[in-house]
One Martini backbone bead per residue (centre of mass of N, CA, C, O) as a GRO file, in nm:
protein
   94
    1UNK     BB    1  -1.116  -3.012   0.327
    2UNK     BB    2  -0.845  -2.881   0.410
    3UNK     BB    3  -0.794  -2.727   0.145
    4UNK     BB    4  -1.036  -2.532   0.166
    5UNK     BB    5  -0.946  -2.402   0.429
    6UNK     BB    6  -0.668  -2.300   0.337
    7UNK     BB    7  -0.776  -2.114   0.114
    8UNK     BB    8  -0.952  -1.938   0.299
    9UNK     BB    9  -0.721  -1.833   0.476
   10UNK     BB   10  -0.546  -1.704   0.237
   11UNK     BB   11  -0.793  -1.491   0.157
   12UNK     BB   12  -0.746  -1.322   0.380
   13UNK     BB   13  -0.632  -1.015   0.456
   14UNK     BB   14  -0.430  -1.099   0.677
   15UNK     BB   15  -0.284  -1.320   0.514
   16UNK     BB   16  -0.200  -1.143   0.277
   17UNK     BB   17  -0.034  -0.944   0.444
   18UNK     BB   18   0.161  -1.148   0.565
   19UNK     BB   19   0.277  -1.244   0.293
   20UNK     BB   20   0.370  -0.955   0.181
   21UNK     BB   21   0.543  -0.880   0.465
   22UNK     BB   22   0.662  -1.120   0.634
   23UNK     BB   23   0.456  -1.163   0.862
   24UNK     BB   24   0.297  -1.263   1.120
   25UNK     BB   25  -0.025  -1.345   1.145
   26UNK     BB   26  -0.068  -1.302   1.452
   27UNK     BB   27   0.028  -1.007   1.462
   28UNK     BB   28  -0.187  -0.891   1.268
   29UNK     BB   29  -0.434  -0.987   1.420
   30UNK     BB   30  -0.377  -0.831   1.682
   31UNK     BB   31  -0.377  -0.547   1.550
   32UNK     BB   32  -0.675  -0.567   1.443
   33UNK     BB   33  -0.841  -0.701   1.720
   34UNK     BB   34  -0.634  -0.565   1.923
   35UNK     BB   35  -0.489  -0.405   2.173
   36UNK     BB   36  -0.176  -0.312   2.186
   37UNK     BB   37   0.099  -0.351   2.400
   38UNK     BB   38   0.301  -0.455   2.174
   39UNK     BB   39   0.568  -0.420   1.926
   40UNK     BB   40   0.767  -0.548   1.715
   41UNK     BB   41   1.025  -0.431   1.535
   42UNK     BB   42   1.013  -0.624   1.291
   43UNK     BB   43   0.716  -0.574   1.224
   44UNK     BB   44   0.730  -0.269   1.191
   45UNK     BB   45   0.939  -0.265   0.959
   46UNK     BB   46   0.771  -0.433   0.759
   47UNK     BB   47   0.524  -0.243   0.754
   48UNK     BB   48   0.676   0.008   0.663
   49UNK     BB   49   0.783  -0.107   0.395
   50UNK     BB   50   0.504  -0.174   0.275
   51UNK     BB   51   0.391   0.113   0.285
   52UNK     BB   52   0.610   0.253   0.110
   53UNK     BB   53   0.566   0.074  -0.139
   54UNK     BB   54   0.268   0.151  -0.182
   55UNK     BB   55   0.318   0.452  -0.223
   56UNK     BB   56   0.503   0.425  -0.472
   57UNK     BB   57   0.298   0.283  -0.652
   58UNK     BB   58   0.089   0.514  -0.648
   59UNK     BB   59   0.276   0.729  -0.773
   60UNK     BB   60   0.325   0.581  -1.040
   61UNK     BB   61   0.028   0.567  -1.122
   62UNK     BB   62  -0.021   0.873  -1.123
   63UNK     BB   63   0.189   0.943  -1.337
   64UNK     BB   64   0.063   0.772  -1.560
   65UNK     BB   65  -0.225   0.900  -1.553
   66UNK     BB   66  -0.125   1.187  -1.611
   67UNK     BB   67  -0.011   1.131  -1.891
   68UNK     BB   68  -0.278   1.041  -2.014
   69UNK     BB   69  -0.444   1.296  -1.945
   70UNK     BB   70  -0.261   1.492  -2.097
   71UNK     BB   71  -0.312   1.366  -2.379
   72UNK     BB   72  -0.632   1.397  -2.370
   73UNK     BB   73  -0.677   1.702  -2.220
   74UNK     BB   74  -0.423   1.845  -2.153
   75UNK     BB   75  -0.202   2.061  -1.978
   76UNK     BB   76  -0.454   2.270  -1.868
   77UNK     BB   77  -0.589   2.085  -1.691
   78UNK     BB   78  -0.682   2.071  -1.362
   79UNK     BB   79  -0.614   1.773  -1.306
   80UNK     BB   80  -0.325   1.777  -1.414
   81UNK     BB   81  -0.218   2.010  -1.239
   82UNK     BB   82  -0.273   1.876  -0.964
   83UNK     BB   83  -0.104   1.619  -1.004
   84UNK     BB   84   0.164   1.762  -1.067
   85UNK     BB   85   0.181   1.917  -0.798
   86UNK     BB   86   0.192   1.670  -0.617
   87UNK     BB   87   0.444   1.536  -0.741
   88UNK     BB   88   0.634   1.779  -0.697
   89UNK     BB   89   0.602   1.800  -0.387
   90UNK     BB   90   0.703   1.513  -0.330
   91UNK     BB   91   0.987   1.547  -0.453
   92UNK     BB   92   1.072   1.784  -0.261
   93UNK     BB   93   1.036   1.621   0.011
   94UNK     BB   94   1.268   1.407  -0.066
   0.00000   0.00000   0.00000
């Protein structure tokens, strides 16, 4: 019975986020369900790093999907042009 409960706890979004960001589960739970009085700097830095990593993953996925769309639809398709413009603007911002 305890193993089933442990598996259920690990599959909650808060537990998954805690595992992927190496943050304490209790800190993430408090941020999600209660108005925070204060946040530890270490937790904030870990959440910031996880957020930036997720953004970079999404940008890589968009670049890959843009290349596929460009091959299928052609380089003059509005969707391809819009995605390339976004990626170019993002590169210039960095």
